[in-house]
Backbone as a ProteinNet text record, in pm:
[ID]
protein_1_A
[PRIMARY]
MDRKDRLPRYIEKYLVYSISSIYVGVFLFFVLMKLLPDFMPFNSIIFIIFFASSIFLMKIADNWKKELQEIAEDE
[TERTIARY]
-138.9	-35.3	-0.7	124.3	158.5	201.8	226.2	264.2	382.5	487	610.3	593.4	490.2	463.3	376.2	292.1	209.2	252.7	346.4	407.1	473.4	569	653.3	552.2	444.8	358.5	278.9	247.8	178.9	279	394.8	512.3	530.7	555.8	567.2	448.6	341.2	214.8	203.3	250.6	260.2	347.4	477.1	584.9	544.7	481.9	441.7	335.3	236.3	143	212.4	303.9	355.6	453.6	520.7	610.4	514.7	412.1	327.9	256	228.4	161.2	257.6	389.8	495.2	506	495.3	502.5	388.6	255.4	146.1	149.4	200.1	218.8	305.6	428.4	518.5	448.9	380.4	311.7	202.4	127.1	27.6	92.7	203.9	280.3	320.6	370.5	413.7	292.4	184.5	65.2	-3.5	-8	-69.5	11.3	154	243	229.4	200.7	172	33.2	-60	-206.4	-229.4	-182.9	-219.4	-95.7	-28	88.8	53.6	-58.7	-80.3	-201.5	-283.8	-395.5	-364.6	-266.4	-238.2	-96.2	-65.9	70.7	140.4	271.5	352.7	341.2	339.3	326.1	183.5	77.7	-36.9	-53.1	18.8	32.4	99.8	212.8	288.7	210.1	132.4	57.7	-46	-126.1	-226	-185.9	-67.2	-13.7	31.2	98	143.9	31.1	-67.3	-179.7	-258	-269.8	-348.3	-272.8	-136.4	-58.5	-39.9	-40.7	-40.4	-175.4	-290.6	-415.3	-419.7	-372.9	-364.7	-279.2	-158	-71.6	-123.4	-196.6	-248	-366.5	-437.1	-540.9	-481	-369.8	-291.4	-239.9	-175	-110.2	-216.3	-326.8	-440	-479.5	-514.7	-538.1	-435.5	-303.4	-192.8	-191.9	-219.3	-220.2	-332.6	-457.9	-563.3	-531.3	-455	-422.1	-323.8	-226.4	-122.4	-181.5	-283.2	-348.3	-435.2	-488.5	-556.3	-460.9	-338.6	-241.9	-197.7	-182.6	-145	-259.6	-380	-494.3	-506.5	-475.8	-472.9	-373.1	-274.4	-173.4	-222.9
-3242.1	-3139	-3163.3	-3181.7	-3201.1	-3078.6	-3079.1	-2970.7	-2890.7	-2972.3	-2913.3	-2812.4	-2855.2	-2768.2	-2651.1	-2660.5	-2548.5	-2449	-2491.6	-2403	-2293.6	-2289.2	-2173.9	-2073.8	-2114.6	-2028.8	-1938.5	-1993.3	-1915.2	-1832.9	-1867.8	-1782.6	-1670.3	-1700.5	-1584.5	-1490.6	-1536.1	-1442.4	-1356	-1418.2	-1358	-1248.1	-1275.7	-1167.8	-1049.7	-1084	-978.1	-892.7	-937.7	-863.3	-775.2	-846.6	-758.7	-643.2	-675.6	-571	-461.8	-495.4	-394.2	-313.1	-372.2	-297.1	-190.6	-238	-130.5	-13.7	-55.4	56.9	159.8	84.1	172.7	258.4	202	275	410.9	370	503.3	589.6	544.4	638.1	716.2	649.9	729.7	832.5	795.3	876.6	1016.2	996.7	1124.7	1211.6	1133	1198.5	1279.4	1222	1282.6	1407	1377.5	1497.1	1619.4	1595.1	1700.8	1759.3	1674.4	1724	1788.2	1723.9	1772.3	1811	1899.1	1947.2	2021	2096.2	2177.7	2121.7	2023.5	1974.7	1865.7	1784.3	1665.2	1675.1	1639	1622.4	1514	1513.9	1421.4	1285.2	1270.8	1136.9	1067.1	1144	1087.9	1033.3	1092.8	1046.8	912.5	906.7	774.1	670.6	707	597.6	552.1	639.9	594.2	498.6	536.4	457.6	312.2	331.6	184	100.4	163.3	86.9	26.7	101.1	55.2	-67.1	-37.3	-143.8	-270.7	-256	-379.7	-461	-383	-451.3	-521.2	-480.8	-523.8	-655.3	-647.4	-754.8	-870.9	-830.9	-929.8	-1007.5	-945.4	-1017.8	-1100.6	-1060.5	-1140.3	-1262.2	-1236.8	-1356.6	-1450	-1411	-1498.7	-1586.8	-1528.6	-1592.9	-1693.2	-1657.5	-1738.6	-1865.5	-1833.8	-1948.5	-2042	-1996.5	-2082.6	-2169.1	-2110.1	-2190.9	-2290.5	-2260.4	-2358.2	-2472.6	-2434.1	-2539.9	-2635.6	-2579.3	-2664.8	-2755.2	-2702.4	-2788.2	-2901.9	-2873	-2984.1	-3072.5	-3033.6	-3131	-3217.5	-3170.2	-3250.5	-3360.8	-3359.6	-3463.8	-3588.4
-3701.4	-3663	-3517.3	-3479.3	-3347.6	-3278.1	-3146.2	-3061	-3115.2	-3153.7	-3211.6	-3321	-3412.7	-3530.8	-3489.8	-3393.5	-3361.5	-3261.3	-3175.4	-3069.5	-3121.5	-3214.4	-3256.8	-3321.7	-3385.1	-3442	-3333	-3220.5	-3113.2	-3047.4	-3037.7	-2977.8	-3059	-3189.5	-3291.1	-3280	-3270.6	-3270.8	-3150.6	-3035.7	-2909.9	-2911.9	-2961.5	-2971	-3060.6	-3182.9	-3270.4	-3209.2	-3124.1	-3064.6	-2949.2	-2876.1	-2767.6	-2804.4	-2926.7	-2989	-3042.8	-3117.3	-3175.7	-3071.5	-2960.3	-2847.3	-2780.8	-2782.4	-2738.8	-2822.7	-2977.8	-3064.5	-3064.6	-3046.3	-3029.9	-2900.4	-2793.3	-2675.7	-2690.9	-2760.3	-2783.9	-2874.1	-2976.9	-3087	-2999.4	-2915.2	-2846.2	-2746.3	-2693.4	-2607.3	-2670.1	-2783.6	-2859.8	-2909.8	-2963.7	-3004.2	-2873.7	-2763.2	-2653.8	-2613.5	-2611	-2577.4	-2676.9	-2798.1	-2893.1	-2862.9	-2845.5	-2851.9	-2701.9	-2603.6	-2454.9	-2378.8	-2418.7	-2335.5	-2207.9	-2206.3	-2095.9	-2016.4	-2064.9	-2003.4	-1899	-1923.5	-1844.2	-1800.5	-1671	-1626.3	-1698.2	-1707.5	-1777.3	-1719.3	-1578.7	-1518.3	-1551.1	-1560	-1603.6	-1744.1	-1827	-1972	-1964.1	-1896.1	-1902.4	-1833.7	-1725.8	-1653.1	-1741.5	-1818.6	-1896.8	-2013.1	-2076.1	-2175.2	-2131.4	-2027	-1973.3	-1907.5	-1867.3	-1810.5	-1929	-2033.8	-2148.4	-2225.5	-2228.7	-2284.2	-2201	-2070.4	-1985.9	-1999.9	-2002.1	-2015.1	-2144.5	-2270.1	-2393.7	-2386.6	-2320.7	-2307.9	-2221	-2106.3	-2033.8	-2105.8	-2186.2	-2280.5	-2375.5	-2438.7	-2532.8	-2461.3	-2343.7	-2272.4	-2221.5	-2183.1	-2136	-2258.7	-2381.2	-2492.8	-2533.2	-2529.4	-2567.8	-2465	-2332.6	-2239.3	-2270.4	-2306.2	-2341.3	-2461.4	-2563.1	-2684.3	-2655.7	-2556.2	-2523.1	-2440.9	-2357.7	-2280.7	-2379.7	-2477.7	-2585.5	-2658.5	-2692.7	-2752.8	-2649.8	-2521.9	-2437	-2404.3	-2418.1	-2408	-2532.7	-2644.5	-2770.5	-2773.6	-2682.8	-2682	-2617.3
[MASK]
+++++++++++++++++++++++++++++++++++++++++++++++++++++++++++++++++++++++++++

């Protein structure tokens, strides 16, 4: 299997993970707003959600980068 066959699969996987993490962040935002309306300020909830989403996306991007480097080394 050469690089042209493998690359779209990794790009598709990366996009699916990033889009799903955005959906999870939005879902957690609404859940926390319902559960904790008086305990946490609004800005703290947004910060926690986007911080968690950014960590998740950075881990996915790092894995994706490693896989792309392996593809480049195979050539």
